C-alpha atoms as a printed R data frame, in Angstrom:
    type eleno elety resid chain resno       x       y       z
1   ATOM     1    CA   MET     A     1  25.286 -18.490 -40.737
2   ATOM     2    CA   LYS     A     2  23.092 -15.420 -41.275
3   ATOM     3    CA   LYS     A     3  20.736 -16.494 -38.494
4   ATOM     4    CA   PHE     A     4  23.713 -17.114 -36.191
5   ATOM     5    CA   THR     A     5  25.174 -13.692 -36.965
6   ATOM     6    CA   GLY     A     6  21.800 -12.019 -36.506
7   ATOM     7    CA   PHE     A     7  21.341 -13.706 -33.119
8   ATOM     8    CA   TRP     A     8  24.631 -12.375 -31.781
9   ATOM     9    CA   LEU     A     9  23.865  -8.955 -33.228
10  ATOM    10    CA   TYR     A    10  20.672  -8.825 -31.161
11  ATOM    11    CA   ILE     A    11  22.544 -10.053 -28.079
12  ATOM    12    CA   ILE     A    12  25.160  -7.314 -28.486
13  ATOM    13    CA   LEU     A    13  22.384  -4.739 -28.933
14  ATOM    14    CA   ALA     A    14  20.685  -6.024 -25.762
15  ATOM    15    CA   VAL     A    15  23.957  -5.761 -23.809
16  ATOM    16    CA   VAL     A    16  24.416  -2.185 -25.023
17  ATOM    17    CA   VAL     A    17  20.869  -1.235 -24.015
18  ATOM    18    CA   TYR     A    18  21.333  -2.828 -20.600
19  ATOM    19    CA   GLY     A    19  24.671  -1.067 -20.082
20  ATOM    20    CA   VAL     A    20  23.335   2.363 -21.060
21  ATOM    21    CA   VAL     A    21  20.308   2.089 -18.778
22  ATOM    22    CA   GLN     A    22  22.425   0.743 -15.898
23  ATOM    23    CA   VAL     A    23  24.795   3.708 -16.220
24  ATOM    24    CA   LEU     A    24  21.837   6.103 -16.217
25  ATOM    25    CA   ILE     A    25  20.495   4.443 -13.065
26  ATOM    26    CA   ASN     A    26  23.883   4.493 -11.297
27  ATOM    27    CA   THR     A    27  24.433   8.168 -12.128
28  ATOM    28    CA   ALA     A    28  20.877   9.041 -10.965
29  ATOM    29    CA   TYR     A    29  19.832  10.352 -14.389
30  ATOM    30    CA   LEU     A    30  16.981   7.884 -14.093
31  ATOM    31    CA   ASN     A    31  15.216   8.454 -10.793
32  ATOM    32    CA   PRO     A    32  13.345   5.638  -8.959
33  ATOM    33    CA   PHE     A    33  10.071   6.583 -10.698
34  ATOM    34    CA   TYR     A    34  11.435   5.975 -14.196
35  ATOM    35    CA   THR     A    35  13.425   2.937 -13.082
36  ATOM    36    CA   ASN     A    36  10.263   1.405 -11.640
37  ATOM    37    CA   MET     A    37   8.423   2.233 -14.857
38  ATOM    38    CA   LEU     A    38  11.087   0.369 -16.874
39  ATOM    39    CA   VAL     A    39  10.845  -2.674 -14.601
40  ATOM    40    CA   PHE     A    40   7.052  -2.651 -14.762
41  ATOM    41    CA   MET     A    41   7.276  -2.312 -18.542
42  ATOM    42    CA   ILE     A    42   9.500  -5.394 -18.722
43  ATOM    43    CA   ILE     A    43   7.061  -7.371 -16.554
44  ATOM    44    CA   ASN     A    44   4.232  -6.427 -18.918
45  ATOM    45    CA   ILE     A    45   6.329  -7.399 -21.956
46  ATOM    46    CA   ILE     A    46   7.023 -10.841 -20.454
47  ATOM    47    CA   LEU     A    47   3.311 -11.289 -19.768
48  ATOM    48    CA   ALA     A    48   2.412 -10.141 -23.279
49  ATOM    49    CA   VAL     A    49   4.842 -12.435 -25.124
50  ATOM    50    CA   SER     A    50   3.948 -15.412 -22.904
51  ATOM    51    CA   LEU     A    51   0.268 -14.984 -23.775
52  ATOM    52    CA   HIS     A    52   1.262 -14.348 -27.404
53  ATOM    53    CA   LEU     A    53   2.609 -17.901 -27.459
54  ATOM    54    CA   VAL     A    54  -0.798 -19.252 -26.417
55  ATOM    55    CA   ILE     A    55  -3.105 -17.012 -28.447
56  ATOM    56    CA   GLY     A    56  -1.000 -15.614 -31.271
57  ATOM    57    CA   ILE     A    57   1.007 -18.733 -32.103
58  ATOM    58    CA   THR     A    58  -1.216 -21.637 -31.059
59  ATOM    59    CA   GLY     A    59  -4.559 -19.871 -31.515
60  ATOM    60    CA   GLN     A    60  -6.023 -20.832 -28.122
61  ATOM    61    CA   PHE     A    61  -8.233 -18.109 -26.635
62  ATOM    62    CA   SER     A    62  -7.193 -17.894 -22.980
63  ATOM    63    CA   ILE     A    63  -8.298 -15.155 -20.595
64  ATOM    64    CA   GLY     A    64  -6.956 -16.629 -17.378
65  ATOM    65    CA   HIS     A    65  -3.340 -15.508 -17.576
66  ATOM    66    CA   ALA     A    66  -3.643 -13.539 -14.332
67  ATOM    67    CA   GLY     A    67  -4.039 -16.874 -12.544
68  ATOM    68    CA   PHE     A    68  -0.541 -17.980 -13.563
69  ATOM    69    CA   LEU     A    69   0.758 -14.511 -12.694
70  ATOM    70    CA   ALA     A    70  -0.730 -14.957  -9.203
71  ATOM    71    CA   VAL     A    71   0.789 -18.432  -8.794
72  ATOM    72    CA   GLY     A    72   4.248 -17.152  -9.699
73  ATOM    73    CA   ALA     A    73   3.848 -14.089  -7.476
74  ATOM    74    CA   TYR     A    74   2.765 -15.959  -4.347
75  ATOM    75    CA   ILE     A    75   5.066 -18.978  -4.750
76  ATOM    76    CA   SER     A    76   8.144 -16.787  -5.250
77  ATOM    77    CA   ALA     A    77   7.086 -14.606  -2.283
78  ATOM    78    CA   ILE     A    78   6.728 -17.717  -0.096
79  ATOM    79    CA   PHE     A    79  10.200 -18.912  -1.128
80  ATOM    80    CA   THR     A    80  11.850 -15.594  -0.255
81  ATOM    81    CA   MET     A    81   9.784 -14.413   2.732
82  ATOM    82    CA   LYS     A    82   8.867 -17.708   4.420
83  ATOM    83    CA   LEU     A    83  11.640 -20.086   3.372
84  ATOM    84    CA   GLN     A    84  14.401 -17.444   3.145
85  ATOM    85    CA   LEU     A    85  15.692 -18.767  -0.177
86  ATOM    86    CA   PRO     A    86  17.579 -16.656  -2.768
87  ATOM    87    CA   PHE     A    87  15.551 -14.569  -5.179
88  ATOM    88    CA   PRO     A    88  16.681 -16.427  -8.371
89  ATOM    89    CA   VAL     A    89  15.596 -19.729  -6.813
90  ATOM    90    CA   ALA     A    90  12.244 -18.171  -5.906
91  ATOM    91    CA   LEU     A    91  11.773 -16.896  -9.465
92  ATOM    92    CA   LEU     A    92  12.496 -20.305 -10.934
93  ATOM    93    CA   ALA     A    93  10.186 -21.993  -8.423
94  ATOM    94    CA   GLY     A    94   7.382 -19.573  -9.272
95  ATOM    95    CA   GLY     A    95   7.796 -20.317 -12.971
96  ATOM    96    CA   VAL     A    96   7.911 -24.094 -12.479
97  ATOM    97    CA   ILE     A    97   4.832 -24.193 -10.214
98  ATOM    98    CA   ALA     A    98   2.976 -21.934 -12.667
99  ATOM    99    CA   ALA     A    99   3.929 -24.320 -15.494
100 ATOM   100    CA   LEU     A   100   2.613 -27.266 -13.471
101 ATOM   101    CA   ALA     A   101  -0.605 -25.324 -12.906
102 ATOM   102    CA   GLY     A   102  -0.710 -24.752 -16.670
103 ATOM   103    CA   LEU     A   103  -0.420 -28.494 -17.242
104 ATOM   104    CA   ILE     A   104  -3.169 -29.227 -14.716
105 ATOM   105    CA   VAL     A   105  -5.481 -26.755 -16.410
106 ATOM   106    CA   GLY     A   106  -4.317 -27.378 -19.954
107 ATOM   107    CA   ILE     A   107  -4.606 -31.152 -20.195
108 ATOM   108    CA   PRO     A   108  -8.391 -31.279 -19.609
109 ATOM   109    CA   SER     A   109  -9.421 -27.830 -20.843
110 ATOM   110    CA   LEU     A   110  -7.442 -27.531 -24.107
111 ATOM   111    CA   ARG     A   111  -9.724 -30.101 -25.679
112 ATOM   112    CA   LEU     A   112 -12.224 -27.243 -25.615
113 ATOM   113    CA   LYS     A   113 -12.301 -24.522 -28.256
114 ATOM   114    CA   GLY     A   114 -13.187 -20.861 -28.578
115 ATOM   115    CA   ASP     A   115 -15.523 -19.402 -25.969
116 ATOM   116    CA   TYR     A   116 -15.595 -22.628 -23.938
117 ATOM   117    CA   LEU     A   117 -11.827 -22.568 -23.493
118 ATOM   118    CA   ALA     A   118 -11.936 -18.878 -22.555
119 ATOM   119    CA   ILE     A   119 -14.546 -19.553 -19.857
120 ATOM   120    CA   ALA     A   120 -12.548 -22.516 -18.502
121 ATOM   121    CA   THR     A   121  -9.318 -20.490 -18.202
122 ATOM   122    CA   LEU     A   122 -11.177 -17.539 -16.675
123 ATOM   123    CA   GLY     A   123 -12.699 -19.901 -14.127
124 ATOM   124    CA   PHE     A   124  -9.254 -21.231 -13.239
125 ATOM   125    CA   ALA     A   125  -7.908 -17.703 -12.660
126 ATOM   126    CA   GLU     A   126 -10.798 -16.899 -10.354
127 ATOM   127    CA   ILE     A   127 -10.294 -20.164  -8.431
128 ATOM   128    CA   ILE     A   128  -6.634 -19.296  -7.882
129 ATOM   129    CA   ARG     A   129  -7.547 -15.812  -6.665
130 ATOM   130    CA   ILE     A   130 -10.152 -17.136  -4.228
131 ATOM   131    CA   VAL     A   131  -7.745 -19.781  -2.913
132 ATOM   132    CA   PHE     A   132  -5.090 -17.173  -2.089
133 ATOM   133    CA   LEU     A   133  -7.825 -14.945  -0.667
134 ATOM   134    CA   ASN     A   134  -8.640 -17.606   1.939
135 ATOM   135    CA   ILE     A   135  -5.148 -18.825   2.877
136 ATOM   136    CA   GLU     A   136  -3.961 -17.082   6.029
137 ATOM   137    CA   TYR     A   137  -0.407 -18.360   5.480
138 ATOM   138    CA   VAL     A   138  -0.022 -15.781   2.678
139 ATOM   139    CA   GLY     A   139  -2.016 -13.066   4.430
140 ATOM   140    CA   GLY     A   140  -5.452 -13.781   3.006
141 ATOM   141    CA   ALA     A   141  -7.410 -10.706   1.938
142 ATOM   142    CA   ALA     A   142  -4.996  -8.387   3.760
143 ATOM   143    CA   GLY     A   143  -2.189  -9.418   1.445
144 ATOM   144    CA   MET     A   144   1.399 -10.504   1.951
145 ATOM   145    CA   GLN     A   145   4.345  -8.236   2.628
146 ATOM   146    CA   VAL     A   146   7.229  -8.814   0.219
147 ATOM   147    CA   SER     A   147  10.761  -7.435   0.140
148 ATOM   148    CA   HIS     A   148  11.710  -5.269  -2.836
149 ATOM   149    CA   LEU     A   149  14.176  -7.542  -4.652
150 ATOM   150    CA   THR     A   150  13.309  -6.950  -8.303
151 ATOM   151    CA   THR     A   151  15.981  -4.856  -9.995
152 ATOM   152    CA   TRP     A   152  16.638  -3.643 -13.505
153 ATOM   153    CA   THR     A   153  19.260  -6.390 -13.906
154 ATOM   154    CA   TYR     A   154  16.994  -9.252 -12.807
155 ATOM   155    CA   SER     A   155  14.087  -8.046 -14.913
156 ATOM   156    CA   PHE     A   156  16.205  -7.442 -18.028
157 ATOM   157    CA   VAL     A   157  17.879 -10.863 -17.828
158 ATOM   158    CA   CYS     A   158  14.467 -12.530 -17.443
159 ATOM   159    CA   LEU     A   159  13.182 -10.571 -20.444
160 ATOM   160    CA   ILE     A   160  16.073 -11.637 -22.683
161 ATOM   161    CA   ILE     A   161  15.711 -15.294 -21.656
162 ATOM   162    CA   THR     A   162  11.952 -15.121 -22.313
163 ATOM   163    CA   LEU     A   163  12.362 -13.594 -25.768
164 ATOM   164    CA   VAL     A   164  15.153 -15.995 -26.800
165 ATOM   165    CA   VAL     A   165  13.197 -19.075 -25.696
166 ATOM   166    CA   ILE     A   166   9.906 -18.011 -27.290
167 ATOM   167    CA   VAL     A   167  11.521 -16.918 -30.564
168 ATOM   168    CA   ASN     A   168  13.458 -20.171 -30.844
169 ATOM   169    CA   PHE     A   169  10.398 -22.223 -29.928
170 ATOM   170    CA   THR     A   170   8.335 -20.392 -32.569
171 ATOM   171    CA   ASN     A   171  10.963 -21.015 -35.255
172 ATOM   172    CA   SER     A   172  11.398 -24.667 -34.314
173 ATOM   173    CA   ARG     A   173   9.512 -27.717 -35.546
174 ATOM   174    CA   HIS     A   174   7.301 -27.476 -32.458
175 ATOM   175    CA   GLY     A   175   6.493 -23.845 -33.176
176 ATOM   176    CA   ARG     A   176   5.554 -24.625 -36.765
177 ATOM   177    CA   ALA     A   177   3.236 -27.354 -35.454
178 ATOM   178    CA   CYS     A   178   1.598 -24.818 -33.138
179 ATOM   179    CA   ILE     A   179   1.156 -22.354 -36.015
180 ATOM   180    CA   SER     A   180  -0.457 -25.070 -38.120
181 ATOM   181    CA   ILE     A   181  -2.910 -25.679 -35.273
182 ATOM   182    CA   ARG     A   182  -3.718 -21.974 -35.221
183 ATOM   183    CA   GLU     A   183  -4.346 -21.879 -38.963
184 ATOM   184    CA   ASN     A   184  -6.467 -25.029 -39.181
185 ATOM   185    CA   GLU     A   185  -6.618 -27.503 -36.324
186 ATOM   186    CA   ILE     A   186  -8.528 -30.127 -38.309
187 ATOM   187    CA   ALA     A   187  -5.995 -30.038 -41.162
188 ATOM   188    CA   ALA     A   188  -3.100 -30.200 -38.668
189 ATOM   189    CA   ASP     A   189  -4.662 -33.220 -36.980
190 ATOM   190    CA   SER     A   190  -5.192 -34.950 -40.319
191 ATOM   191    CA   MET     A   191  -1.495 -34.451 -41.111
192 ATOM   192    CA   GLY     A   192  -0.539 -36.421 -38.009
193 ATOM   193    CA   ILE     A   193   0.184 -33.537 -35.633
194 ATOM   194    CA   ASN     A   194  -0.761 -34.324 -32.039
195 ATOM   195    CA   THR     A   195  -2.774 -31.136 -31.539
196 ATOM   196    CA   THR     A   196  -3.563 -31.655 -27.854
197 ATOM   197    CA   TYR     A   197   0.111 -32.326 -27.054
198 ATOM   198    CA   TYR     A   198   1.353 -29.171 -28.748
199 ATOM   199    CA   LYS     A   199  -1.415 -27.020 -27.281
200 ATOM   200    CA   VAL     A   200  -0.543 -28.246 -23.782
201 ATOM   201    CA   ILE     A   201   3.187 -27.641 -24.354
202 ATOM   202    CA   ALA     A   202   2.553 -24.070 -25.553
203 ATOM   203    CA   PHE     A   203   0.158 -23.465 -22.664
204 ATOM   204    CA   ALA     A   204   2.638 -24.763 -20.076
205 ATOM   205    CA   LEU     A   205   5.517 -22.732 -21.566
206 ATOM   206    CA   GLY     A   206   3.396 -19.576 -21.576
207 ATOM   207    CA   SER     A   207   2.362 -20.303 -17.978
208 ATOM   208    CA   PHE     A   208   6.012 -20.733 -16.954
209 ATOM   209    CA   PHE     A   209   6.985 -17.275 -18.160
210 ATOM   210    CA   ALA     A   210   3.826 -15.773 -16.660
211 ATOM   211    CA   GLY     A   211   5.011 -17.268 -13.358
212 ATOM   212    CA   ILE     A   212   8.433 -15.657 -13.836
213 ATOM   213    CA   ALA     A   213   6.681 -12.335 -14.445
214 ATOM   214    CA   GLY     A   214   4.669 -12.958 -11.278
215 ATOM   215    CA   GLY     A   215   7.860 -13.365  -9.253
216 ATOM   216    CA   LEU     A   216   9.220 -10.089 -10.603
217 ATOM   217    CA   TYR     A   217   5.834  -8.431 -10.022
218 ATOM   218    CA   SER     A   218   5.512  -9.495  -6.384
219 ATOM   219    CA   HIS     A   219   9.044  -8.374  -5.494
220 ATOM   220    CA   ASN     A   220   8.662  -5.053  -7.281
221 ATOM   221    CA   PHE     A   221   6.055  -3.938  -4.738
222 ATOM   222    CA   TYR     A   222   6.028  -4.196  -0.978
223 ATOM   223    CA   ILE     A   223   2.716  -5.997  -0.719
224 ATOM   224    CA   ILE     A   224   0.671  -8.313  -2.942
225 ATOM   225    CA   GLN     A   225  -3.051  -8.922  -2.583
226 ATOM   226    CA   PRO     A   226  -5.467 -11.280  -4.358
227 ATOM   227    CA   THR     A   227  -7.285  -8.246  -5.765
228 ATOM   228    CA   ASN     A   228  -4.194  -7.534  -7.897
229 ATOM   229    CA   PHE     A   229  -4.923 -10.671  -9.911
230 ATOM   230    CA   GLY     A   230  -8.591 -10.323 -10.827
231 ATOM   231    CA   PHE     A   231 -10.058 -10.998 -14.263
232 ATOM   232    CA   LEU     A   232  -9.407  -7.372 -15.281
233 ATOM   233    CA   LYS     A   233  -5.679  -8.126 -15.064
234 ATOM   234    CA   SER     A   234  -6.169 -10.990 -17.527
235 ATOM   235    CA   PHE     A   235  -7.933  -8.615 -19.900
236 ATOM   236    CA   ASP     A   236  -5.079  -6.104 -19.593
237 ATOM   237    CA   ILE     A   237  -2.631  -8.781 -20.744
238 ATOM   238    CA   LEU     A   238  -5.012  -9.869 -23.507
239 ATOM   239    CA   ILE     A   239  -5.195  -6.284 -24.770
240 ATOM   240    CA   TYR     A   240  -1.400  -6.183 -25.224
241 ATOM   241    CA   VAL     A   241  -1.577  -9.182 -27.552
242 ATOM   242    CA   VAL     A   242  -4.658  -8.077 -29.508
243 ATOM   243    CA   LEU     A   243  -3.520  -4.468 -29.864
244 ATOM   244    CA   GLY     A   244  -0.050  -5.503 -31.020
245 ATOM   245    CA   GLY     A   245  -1.413  -7.969 -33.542
246 ATOM   246    CA   LEU     A   246  -2.272 -11.629 -33.144
247 ATOM   247    CA   GLY     A   247   0.721 -13.643 -34.287
248 ATOM   248    CA   SER     A   248   3.270 -10.840 -33.930
249 ATOM   249    CA   LEU     A   249   5.728 -11.024 -31.043
250 ATOM   250    CA   SER     A   250   7.075  -7.581 -31.959
251 ATOM   251    CA   GLY     A   251   3.535  -6.210 -31.845
252 ATOM   252    CA   SER     A   252   2.975  -7.597 -28.340
253 ATOM   253    CA   VAL     A   253   6.206  -5.971 -27.162
254 ATOM   254    CA   ILE     A   254   5.347  -2.596 -28.722
255 ATOM   255    CA   ALA     A   255   1.789  -2.626 -27.360
256 ATOM   256    CA   ALA     A   256   3.016  -3.498 -23.851
257 ATOM   257    CA   ILE     A   257   5.521  -0.626 -23.969
258 ATOM   258    CA   LEU     A   258   3.014   1.933 -25.242
259 ATOM   259    CA   LEU     A   259   0.211   1.015 -22.854
260 ATOM   260    CA   THR     A   260   2.567   0.857 -19.868
261 ATOM   261    CA   ILE     A   261   3.778   4.382 -20.620
262 ATOM   262    CA   VAL     A   262   0.199   5.656 -21.003
263 ATOM   263    CA   SER     A   263  -0.932   3.963 -17.778
264 ATOM   264    CA   THR     A   264   2.084   5.214 -15.804
265 ATOM   265    CA   PHE     A   265   1.856   8.864 -16.768
266 ATOM   266    CA   LEU     A   266  -1.916   8.977 -16.298
267 ATOM   267    CA   GLN     A   267  -2.031   7.068 -12.998
268 ATOM   268    CA   ASP     A   268  -2.904  10.273 -11.129
269 ATOM   269    CA   TYR     A   269  -5.977  10.653 -13.334
270 ATOM   270    CA   PRO     A   270  -7.666   7.226 -13.181
271 ATOM   271    CA   GLU     A   271 -10.881   8.342 -14.908
272 ATOM   272    CA   THR     A   272  -9.057  10.182 -17.700
273 ATOM   273    CA   ARG     A   273  -6.615   7.317 -18.071
274 ATOM   274    CA   MET     A   274  -9.357   4.773 -18.681
275 ATOM   275    CA   ILE     A   275 -11.091   7.075 -21.178
276 ATOM   276    CA   ILE     A   276  -7.891   7.622 -23.186
277 ATOM   277    CA   TYR     A   277  -6.967   3.945 -22.843
278 ATOM   278    CA   SER     A   278 -10.352   2.854 -24.183
279 ATOM   279    CA   LEU     A   279 -10.363   5.516 -26.915
280 ATOM   280    CA   VAL     A   280  -6.989   4.350 -28.242
281 ATOM   281    CA   LEU     A   281  -8.230   0.771 -28.365
282 ATOM   282    CA   VAL     A   282 -11.452   1.731 -30.174
283 ATOM   283    CA   ILE     A   283  -9.562   3.774 -32.775
284 ATOM   284    CA   VAL     A   284  -7.034   1.014 -33.394
285 ATOM   285    CA   MET     A   285  -9.722  -1.641 -33.710
286 ATOM   286    CA   LEU     A   286 -11.700   0.527 -36.138
287 ATOM   287    CA   TYR     A   287  -8.848   1.501 -38.428
288 ATOM   288    CA   ARG     A   288  -6.382  -1.316 -37.766
289 ATOM   289    CA   PRO     A   289  -8.412  -4.383 -36.700
290 ATOM   290    CA   GLN     A   290  -5.463  -6.717 -37.299
291 ATOM   291    CA   GLY     A   291  -3.476  -4.812 -34.644
292 ATOM   292    CA   LEU     A   292  -0.472  -2.556 -34.906
293 ATOM   293    CA   MET     A   293   1.798  -5.145 -36.526
294 ATOM   294    CA   GLY     A   294  -0.701  -7.706 -37.835
295 ATOM   295    CA   THR     A   295   1.252 -10.956 -38.141
296 ATOM   296    CA   ARG     A   296   4.504  -9.255 -39.154
297 ATOM   297    CA   GLU     A   297   7.671  -8.736 -37.128
298 ATOM   298    CA   ILE     A   298  10.071  -5.809 -36.999
299 ATOM   299    CA   THR     A   299  12.699  -7.958 -38.711
300 ATOM   300    CA   ASP     A   300  10.400  -8.199 -41.757
301 ATOM   301    CA   PHE     A   301  10.720  -4.448 -42.292
302 ATOM   302    CA   PHE     A   302  14.512  -4.629 -41.985
303 ATOM   303    CA   GLY     A   303  14.535  -7.381 -44.622
304 ATOM   304    CA   LYS     A   304  12.449  -5.275 -47.014
305 ATOM   305    CA   TRP     A   305  14.662  -2.258 -46.410
306 ATOM   306    CA   LYS     A   306  17.807  -4.258 -47.181
307 ATOM   307    CA   SER     A   307  16.189  -5.699 -50.313
308 ATOM   308    CA   SER     A   308  15.148  -2.292 -51.616
309 ATOM   309    CA   LYS     A   309  18.582  -0.887 -50.842
310 ATOM   310    CA   GLY     A   310  20.248  -3.743 -52.661
311 ATOM   311    CA   GLY     A   311  17.912  -3.281 -55.624
312 ATOM   312    CA   ASN     A   312  18.799   0.371 -55.884
């Protein structure tokens, strides 16, 4: 009953946040610059929590997430620009095709571990980028023009769905199996857990939401190019997860928000931005190597606060 009540409390809070921001947008208190920053922030949060499922929950070191972002971006752009289908259908198609790509990559490569898995996923991302670079149907190196269809409403709804699905998956029997794989894969296998199956499921689910983020990403700008999805983009997403704390969904969300704000306000100073960006990461890794949140969630602090209040 408590979990049920807490769920609806978060849903009500989300509706309130959405309503307040929508009113600010409609009354022009939030200009297009800040609205775009909010949308871009949501895209980064979706990318961060989708990779959190792979690295933070299942413990699989993947650095090819930009590949699934590219698949979702181009597939959704093809569905809207070439096939003239509705934007929600294009988003779903981008997520499904990205999930299928995750299965194709995950089934053979997730038998690998550590650095070998990282190299395999990085190779996949580069293959995807080169493929789109050489397909004239999507513009090749020149890029593909895309209509601006991503709105605050679409992005916020996608964010809520992503968070609800990943939180429920993490708290389910399947999520506990994935966590056991992260803690000790050999012990999990000896207890009868099909480690390859659960790693592939987590990988495909993370790829699906990366594809959804790709659809939002492509329709938030007027042109997409293969250069937008290089290996540096994968490292950007990886930084959100590591900085927030491996195993903490709240940490991934907070890190994505903070780094998006820093990147946005320093975009006119690219050299200074990268120096500050790198300096923040070095300081955090020196004094907080487990990340901002470690493996804890924001709800853990609320629980402690309620306990201490009740004790007093």
